[in-house]
C-alpha positions as CSV (number, residue, x, y, z in Angstrom):
1,M,15.7,25.5,33.4
2,D,16.7,29.1,33.1
3,A,14.8,32.0,31.6
4,A,16.3,31.6,28.2
5,E,15.1,28.0,28.0
6,R,11.7,28.9,29.2
7,K,11.5,31.6,26.6
8,E,12.6,29.1,23.9
9,I,9.8,26.7,25.0
10,M,7.2,29.5,24.8
11,T,8.6,30.7,21.5
12,R,8.3,27.2,20.0
13,Y,4.8,26.9,21.4
14,A,3.7,30.2,19.9
15,D,5.3,29.3,16.6
16,H,3.5,26.0,16.5
17,S,0.2,27.6,17.3
18,R,0.8,30.2,14.6
19,R,1.6,27.6,12.0
20,F,-1.5,25.5,13.0
21,E,-3.7,28.6,12.6
22,E,-2.2,29.3,9.2
23,V,-2.9,25.7,8.0
24,A,-6.4,25.8,9.5
25,A,-7.1,29.1,7.7
26,R,-5.9,27.6,4.3
27,R,-8.0,24.5,4.9
28,R,-11.1,26.5,5.5
29,T,-10.9,27.9,2.0
30,V,-10.9,24.4,0.4
31,P,-14.4,22.9,-0.1
32,G,-14.9,20.1,2.5
33,G,-11.6,21.1,4.2
34,E,-12.8,22.3,7.5
35,V,-10.7,21.7,10.6
36,I,-12.4,19.8,13.3
37,P,-11.4,21.3,16.6
38,F,-9.8,19.1,19.2
39,Q,-12.4,18.4,21.9
40,G,-10.2,16.6,24.4
41,P,-11.7,14.8,27.4
42,L,-15.3,15.6,28.5
43,R,-15.4,18.9,30.3
44,E,-17.1,17.5,33.4
45,L,-14.2,15.1,33.9
46,E,-11.7,18.0,34.1
47,Q,-10.0,18.5,37.4
48,E,-7.4,20.9,38.6
49,P,-3.9,19.6,39.2
50,T,-3.1,18.6,42.8
51,M,-0.4,20.4,44.8
52,R,2.0,17.4,44.1
53,E,1.2,17.5,40.4
54,I,2.0,21.2,40.4
55,E,5.3,20.5,42.1
56,V,6.1,18.0,39.4
57,L,5.1,20.5,36.7
58,Q,7.4,23.1,38.2
59,L,10.3,20.7,38.2
60,I,9.5,19.7,34.6
61,S,9.7,23.4,33.7
62,E,13.1,23.5,35.2
63,G,14.2,20.8,32.8
64,L,14.3,17.8,35.2
65,V,13.6,14.3,33.9
66,N,11.4,11.8,35.8
67,R,14.3,10.2,37.7
68,E,15.6,13.6,38.9
69,I,12.1,14.7,39.9
70,G,11.6,11.5,41.9
71,Q,14.9,12.1,43.7
72,R,14.0,15.7,44.5
73,L,10.5,14.8,45.8
74,F,11.4,11.4,47.3
75,L,9.1,9.5,44.9
76,S,9.6,6.5,42.7
77,E,10.1,7.1,39.0
78,E,6.8,5.2,38.4
79,T,4.9,7.6,40.7
80,V,6.4,10.6,38.9
81,K,5.3,9.0,35.5
82,S,1.8,8.7,37.0
83,H,1.7,12.3,38.1
84,V,2.9,13.4,34.6
85,R,0.1,11.3,32.9
86,H,-2.5,12.9,35.2
87,L,-1.0,16.4,34.4
88,L,-1.2,15.9,30.7
89,A,-4.8,14.8,31.0
90,K,-5.9,17.5,33.4
91,L,-4.2,20.3,31.3
92,Q,-5.3,18.7,28.0
93,S,-1.7,18.7,26.9
94,R,0.0,16.7,24.2
95,S,3.5,16.8,25.7
96,R,5.5,17.8,28.7
97,A,6.5,21.1,26.9
98,H,2.9,21.8,26.1
99,A,1.9,21.1,29.8
100,V,4.6,23.7,30.9
101,A,3.2,26.2,28.4
102,V,-0.3,25.7,29.6
103,G,0.9,25.9,33.2
104,F,2.6,29.3,32.6
105,R,-0.4,30.6,30.6
106,R,-2.9,29.6,33.4
107,G,-0.6,30.9,36.1
108,I,-0.2,27.5,37.8
109,I,3.5,27.8,37.7
110,G,5.7,30.9,37.4
């Protein structure tokens, strides 16, 4: 993934966040329309990604799919899928793109 693609991901994420905040602000003005914040998993269950999971996240940010990541890291595609599932949970992400955005924001990947 080149810099332009990364910028596109970050732009989409920022746009999505802005639209969510706009909708949330409108709902706050409607009686009984409060937005319930996403809590995600219990805080005490949160863990930091392992070094291997960070490697997988970096390769996701470069635009590789599970099969390609597995070939690069000499892992089965199922193992890569497992790492991705763990990453999504640990980073409280809803998608691979969201995980990449969180990774950039936290400084986990560069």
